[in-house]
N, C-alpha and C positions, 0 to 999 in steps of 0.2 A: 549343608549347605546347598546351594541350586548348583547346577550346572555352569551358568555365566559368571558368578563367583569364582568358580573354581578356573574356569580360563583365563579369567584376569588375574586371578592370584598366580596362576601357573606362569603367564607371560610377564608380572611385573618381576618374579623371579629371576626369570631368566636372562631378562635385561641385565638385572643388577649382578648375575654370576659372569656375563659376558663382560660388563665394567670390569668387576674384579680379576679375571684372569688376566684381560688384558693391559691393566693398566698397576695392579698390585699384587701381580705375582709373573712379572717379566723373567724374572731371574728362577723361576722351574717353582714345583711345588713344594722343593727341599729349602728356598730360599725367599719365604715370603715375607711382606712388609707387617708394619705394625697392624695397618689397617686391614692389611689380608688375613693375618688371625683374627682380628678382633670380627670379622666378616665369618671366618668356617666356624668360629667357636658359638658364635650366636644361632647359626645353622644347627650345629651339632647340640647346643644346650637349653635352645629354647624354641625354636621353629620344629625340630623334631619333635618336641614333648607335646608341643599347640596339636600337632595332630590326632596323638595319643590322647588329648584330653576333648578332642572332638569327636573321637569314636568311643569315650566313654561315657555313661550315665553318670550326671551326678554332677559334672562340671557344666552348668547352664550359662557361663559366661565364657564358656569356650572358644565359641565365634571371635568375639570382641579381642582376645587375647592370640589368637591366629592372625587378624588382620593387623593387631600391630606388630607382631612377627615379621611379618610380610611387608609392610611398610618400612619398616627399620633393615630389612635386607637392601632395599632400595635408597635409604638414607644414609647407609654407611659407607657407599663406594661414592654417593655424590659428595658428601662431606671431604671424603679423601679428595674428590676432582677439584672442588674448591682450592684446597690447598695445593694442589697438583698445579691448578693455572695461575696462583699467587706466586708459587716457588717454582716456579718451571725451570730455569738456568739451573738451580742446586739439584732438581731431582736427578741427573743422569747418576752423581753420588748415592744414591739410596741404591739404585739397582747394582752398582758396581762395589759395594762396600764388602759384600760375602766373600768376592774374590782376589781382595786385597791380600798381600802378603803380610805377615806380623811383622812389628818391629820390634825384633830383637836384639836390635845394636847395644855396645856397651855402656853407650851415654844413657840411653832411655831405661835399660834393666837396671843400671845402679839407682836411678830416680823412681824408676816403679818400686823397687826393694825397699827404699827408705819412705817411700810412701806406706807402703802396707806396713812396716813396721812401726809407724807413726799411728796407723789406724788401731792395727792389731793392740798396741801398748793403751791406747785410750778404749778400748773394746776390754781390754782386762780388766782395766781401774774399773770401769763402769760398771762392770758385772760384780765386782768386791764393794762396791758401795752398794748398789742395786740390794744384793743378798742380804747385807745387814740389816737393810732397813726394814725389811721384808718378815712378818709376825711367823709365816711357817713358808715350805717348800709343798707346793700342791703336787707336784710331778712323784715326789719321795712319797706323799701320803697317799697316791692312788694305787703306786705300786703295793705298797704295806698293804692296803685295804683298811686303811685308817678311818678313811670319812667317805661317804657317800658321793653322790653326782653333785648334788644341789649344794652342799658344803664346800665342796672342790671349788664350783664356779663362782660362790661365792669370794673363796680366797684368792680365784684369777683375777675376780673384779677388782679387790683390794689390792691386788700385787700391780696391777697395770694403772698406778698413777702415778703422774710427775715422767720424770726423766725421758721427755718426748715418746712416749714409749713406742706409739706405732710409726714412727719412721725409723727407732734404733730397732725394734723388732723384726719390719719386713723390709728395710733398706741397708741400714748401716751394718748390723750382724749378717747377713746373706752378703753384703759386700765384702767383708771382713773374709768369711767363709769360701766366697768363692774368689777374691780375689789371691788368698794362701792357694788355695788350689790350682789356679794359673800361673803363679810363680814358682810351684813345685818343680817342673820340669828344669829349670833356668837356675836354682840355687841348687848347687852338689854339696854343700858342706854339711856336715852332721849339724853343727850349732845353728847354721839357718832353717835346715828344717825342722826342726826342734822346736824352733821359734814358731814356724807355720803351725805344727801342731798344738801346739798350745795356744794360739791365737783362735785355729777353728775349735777348739775344746770349749774355749770362753763362748764361742759363739753360739755352737750347740750347747751347752749349759743354758744361758740365755733364753733361747729359743723354746728349749724343754722347760722351761721355769715353772708355765703355767699349767702345765699338760695338753695346751694344745695342739692338737696335730697338725694344722699347715705351717705353722712358721718352722717346724723341723723339716718337713716335707720340702718346702723352698731353698732349703739350704741344697738337698743334695738336686733338686730339681735347678739350680743354677749352675750345679756341678755338672751336671748332663746336659745341659744347652752348651755349655763353653766348650766342652768335648765333643758334642756332636758336629760345631761350628767350626772346629778346626778340622774336621775331614777334607784332605786336598789342601791345607793351608801352607804355606813353607814358610820359614823364618826368610828374615827381609835379607840378612847378609849369605845367605845360601844360594847358591846355583843348581842345586838340583831340582828336578823335575816333579811337579805336584804328584802327590802318592797320595792314592785312598786309603781307605782304614786298613789295617794290618788285622791280623788274627786278635793280638792283642788289645788293641783299642776297642774291636768288636767285643770282647770279654769285660772290658772298664765298663765299655756303653751300657751292657746289659745289666754289671751287677749297680750299677748307677741305678738306672730305671727300674731296680728289682727294690732299692732299698725307697725308692718313693712311695711303694705301696707298701713295704714289710713295716714301715716305721706305725702307721696308722693301726694297722692287722694286731700290732703288738702292744698299742695303748687299749686297742677293744677289748681287747684279750684280759685284760685288769678292770673292764667296766662291766656294770649289769648287764647292756646289751650283747657281749661277746664271750661270757663267762664259761655259759656252757654251750656256744655253736661252733661250729666247725669253721675253718679259715673259709673256705670257698663262701659259706654264707656272709661272711663278715666280708669277703670282699667284694661281693653282689651286692647285698643290702645296704652293710656299712661305708661302702668306699663309692662304689660304683653310682650307686642309687644316690647318693649322698651330690655327687660331683654332679652326674648327667640329670638326675630328675628332680631333687630337691628345689635348687634355684629357680626351676621353671617352675614348682609348684607353689613356691611363696609368690612370685612374682606374679602367678596367676592370679592370686588371694588379692591383690591389690587392684587387679582390672574387677574382681568380684563386689571389694569395698566399697571403692570410690567412683561415681560420687551417690549411688545408693541409698549406702546404707552410713554413709558419712561425707563432709564435706571434704574438699580436696582439701592439702596441707599446705598450700603457700608456702612451699620451702622452710614450715616448722619444725619439720622433721631434722633439720640440720642446727644440730647442737650450737654452732658458734653463732649462726645467724639469730636464733633467738636469745643468746646472750647477751650478743651485741646490741639487739635492738629492745632487749626486754619485754621477748615474745612469751608466750605458753609453749615448751616443748614438747613435742609429741615423737614419742620414742616409736617408731615406726615398726621395727624389728619386733618390738614387746608386745604392740599390737595384733599385729599377723599371726603370733603365737599364740595371743590369747583368743582371738579370732578361730583358731585353728582348733582348740581345747585342750592347748598342750599348759605345761607349768610355767609359770611366769619368767623362770629363769631359763628358758631354753628360747632361744635366739630361732629366730625366724625371717631373716632381713630379706627384703624383695632386693632382687637384683637390679642394675640400671635401668634397666626397662622398663620394672615395677614401680623403683622411684620416680622416673620422669614424669609415668602417668601420674600418681599420685599426687605429684606436687600441683602440676596445671593441665592432668587431662591430656587431650590430644595434640593440643600446643606445645603442653611442654616435653611433650614425647619427640615430635619431629624439630625443633629446636634444639634442644638438647642432645638429640642422637648427631645433628649436623656439627655441632661443638666437639664431640667427642671422637669424631671422626677425624675433623678436621685437626684436632689437637693433636693426636695419635700421628697426623702426617707431617705436622710441622716437626713435631715431638723428632721423629726419626730426620726429616730435614736436616734441624738443627745438630743432632749428633754426630749424622755424617759429613756434615759442612767441610771440615778440615782433614778428611780421607785419612786420619789417621784409626792403627790399630794396634795396639798394645796389652801385655797382658790386665792392664788396669781399665781398656776399655769392655774387655771381654763380660766381666761381670755386669758392670751397668746395662750393658748390651741384652744379656741375658735377664736382665731384672725388668727392662724396658717390654724386652719380649712376654713377659708373665704380666705384666700391667696390662700388656694389651688383650687379653684373654682372660684376667682375673676381673676386667668390669662386665663381663659375660657372668660372672657370681657373686660379685657385690654393689655396693651403687658408688656411682662415680664420685663423689666426695671423699670416700675412704680414699680408693685408690687414687685421686689427685693430692689431698691435703695429707691425710695421715699416714698414707705409707710410701710410696715409689715415685710419684710424676714430678711433685714438686722437691721433695731432698734429693733427686737426681739431679736438677739442673745446676748448682754450685759444684758437684762429684766431676761433672762433664767438663764445666769451666776448666776445673783444677787440672785434670789428667791430662786434657787438650795443653795446656800451658806445661806441664811435666814431660810432655811428649813432644814440646816443640824444638826442631832439630835448629840449632845455631849455623849458619854460615859461616866457617872460618875465615879470616884474611888471606888473601892468596899470598904464595911465599915471593920474594922479588925474583923478576925475570918468568914468573910463571902467571898465567892468566887464571880466572876464577875458574871456568871450566876445566883446565889440567888440573888444578888442585883437587876439583871433586874428584874425577876421576882416579886420583891417588888413593881415594877413601878418605874417611875421617880417623885422626888420632885419636883414640883414646887413652 
């Protein structure tokens, strides 16, 4: 790369960094917006590896991938700013949301409790019906060493059919798990906590069914985000000062963070990759490399393959589009896996940046990145518009935060349709409806403001 190119790339990056820090981290680095997280994880998971590709022989199209990452750095805040100017009157709610007190009034908690119970019993029924219709339990087969990795993958694919599997696995079950965790501190009776444990157990069983690691990790990640964002919060009915984390809270945060990494290590110990390897090796090569290098590598190959070795897909890599219009479907994940010389059953899905380029080239990358950033900013404005925060809002907010960096190691259509974004919209509407506070009529001889000062009778 020439000196002039390096200077131009540095200027573009610094401009994008200024825009992100000024508009999308106003609450500080510990209170990011969805667009801010999208940007930060793009730098960590794509821009940084692109520099490694530039310096490593064999990556002949690293220059193209690097410029795609630099352009994306600029487009992410630009797309967020488009939403900022369109929705400017509501944007202050986004910045103030993290400091809102948690609504823990009796009426709100009672509604939240019944909603969690309804979702929990639905999750339990779904798990029972789902388990009875499946031919085997891949996770158990893996633990007992009964099947090879390829056979487990085949069982996984077979067990993934129907039941709105994607939204159930990566939104509904984490919501049940997270909302049960969020309600734990407010429900003190033995029966209530036993039910919450049952719901969390059902969600864990469903997430672990196919022996995939991400769904189980997501459960603990949601709890970690809920716990972390409660730092400094106070229930709305208390007058005490805002407190920082106590030692007990730090211990809980560390345990949840450990669980995020412990489960994948446990699974790898029962697979050929990790049977003979140390925990450190599994952590470095099996987890950290797969998080911070593999997504970038898969995306890089999209820039190497298209359009020199294969024409752009023109959205035929989207299964639902092909089914709707009767087009030939291109499995981009399998295509990249075969190109890399891996077995057919090993997925190698390019992330959003690779998908955008594979579909339409540079125009696709520019337009779809702008849309993605705009969508995340719009989604956060929609979520915070009512200025409500309850134990039901917490898991949804955690899942949306996860979606904003998930898009850096998955394709947009998966995050948008099959996993989190679209399924979250009706839940946001429902929890806002449940948390709506009715203004009771004033008593005779008492004005409405005086009645409000007297508090709400529960």
